[in-house]
N, C-alpha and C positions, 0 to 999 in steps of 0.2 A: 392502562401496561406503559411501561418506561422502554423505549426502545434506542439501542444506542448502536452508531457506526461507527466503526474501527477505520484509522487512519493511518496511513504511517510516510504517504509519498504526495503529491499534488493535491489530493482532498483538500490537506492542511490549510494551503496557501492560496490555493483555487477552488474553494468548492462550489462556485457558480450557482448554480441552481436548485442545489443539494437543499431540504429543508430544515436546517439544522437549529439548536436554540442558541443563542446567544455565539458560545464560544467550543475550542476545543480544549480539551483538560490533556496533560501531559502522562497521567499515569494509569495508562490503560493496559491492559493484558501483554506479559511478554506472548513474545511469535518470534517465528524464523523467518527472516527478509532477506533478500537478496538482489542487487543489480543484476537481474538475468533476465529481462523483457526487451526485446528490441522493438520497438512498436513502429506504427504505421508512417509516423513523422519521423523514425528518425533516430528516436530519443532510445537510451538505454534506462526503464524503470524497474522501479522497486514492487518487487512481487512477491508472495510468499515461498520461501523455497526451502524443504525439510531438514536439508543439511546445512546449513545457515546458523550461526551462533544466535540463541536469543537477543530480543531486542524491546523493552520500553513501548510500547506504541500508544497512538493516541485515543481518543474518543469524544463523542459529542451525542447529546440525546437528539433524536431526530424530532420533527415537527409532525410527530404521528403515532397512535399508539395501535395502527395497524402493522403489523411485520410484513402482510402481503405486499402493502404500500410502500412501507420502508424498501422493500427491495425493488421495485418499480421505480421506486423515484432513484437510490444508487446505481439502477441501470441505465436509467436514462442520463445523469450525470456521467459515467460511464464511456458513454455512446454504444452500449451493446445491446442487443434482442438475447444475446447465450443466455438464457436463464441459469447455466452449471457456474457464471462470470460473476455471480454476485451468490452469498453463501446465507447463509440465515442459521441460527441459534433459538430456541426459547429455553427457559426454566423446566427444568424436568427432563430434557433431553439428556442423550449422551456429551460428553465432552469433543466437538471434535478434532480429528487426525493433528489436522494445524494447530486448532488453541487447546490443548490439555490443560490448562490451568483457567480455563472460560468460566465452566461453572459457578468456582469458588472466589472469584474474580467477580464477577455479575451479582452475586448475593451479596457479595460486600459494597458493593457500589449502587444496591437497589436498583438493577435494573433486570427487567423480565426478558427482554429479546435483544439479538445482536444482529443487526447485517456489517457484511466486509465486502471486498472484494475479493473474488478467486481467480483470478487469471493465470495462466499456467504461465512457466518463465517459456519463452520461444527464442532462436536466433535463426539467422535465415531462412526464414521462413519453415521451420521445426521447429516443434514442441522438444525442446531440449535444452539441459543447463550448460551455455556455453562457461567457458573457463576464462579466468582473471584476463590471462594473457590475446583471447580474442576478444573481451568488452574493451580492454584497454588501445588494442591495435584499431578497433573499428572506430572508436571514438578518436584516436589520433589519426587519422583518414578522414575523418567529417569536415566538410568545408559549407561558409555562407550559412543562410537561414538553419540551416540542418547541425551544426553544429554551435549554433547561435542554442537553435530550443533543446540541443543537448545538454550543454553546460547550463542552461538555466535551471533545467528539470534538478542535477545533482546539486547546483548552488543551493538552490530552497529546499532542498529537504531537508525536514527538521533534525539539527544537530544532535541529538539523542537517538539518532538511525544511523547509528554505528556503526560498520560491516566493513568486514573483509576488501570487498569491492571495492565499495568508498575509498578506503583510509591509501590503496593502491591508486585510483585514481587521481585523488589528490595529491599525492606525493609524486606520480609521474604527469599529470595536467596542470597541477596547481590548481585545480577546481574546488576550491576549499568553500564552505558553508558560509551562508551569508549570515549577521548576525542577527 
C-alpha cells in the first residue's frame, strides 16, 4: 500500500526523523491552510483552516505500507500523543471535510492511504482563529530567539503556500519566502 504524507509547512524543510522516500513533490491535493496557530515556542504556524483560500500542498511517500504506523510516525515528528492531531484516509473512505478532492488526487497518483497533521488553529491558549491583525501584532511584538524562530518558520514555508496572512506578514514585516 502506497501511503502519502501531506505537508505545507515545516515538514517540507525539516522532516527530521519522519521516514519518507526521497523527496517532497509539489503537486499535492488542494487544501485550505492559514497561519493561525500560535505554537508553544511562539511561532505562528500553518494549519488547516476551512475558511482560507485553497493552496496546492506537498506530498511524499512514507517508508511504510502500514497506515497505522505512518500515523504514529507523523505523531512522533509532530511531538504529539493526541491521536486527533494526525488524520488518516484510505481508498474507499469518504472524502475528509478538510480535503474534499483527496480521493481523486490519490487515485491519480497511485496512493492508497494518506496521513497529515490536523492541529487546530490556536491563539492565546484558545482554540480560535485569530484575525490577521492579531497575528501581525503578535509577531511584531516578539523579541530575541522567539522572533528569530517565528521569522524562520514563515520565511522557510514553501513559496507556493501563498495565503492572505502570509502576504500581510510579508508586507508589514518584510519576512519574504526564501528561495
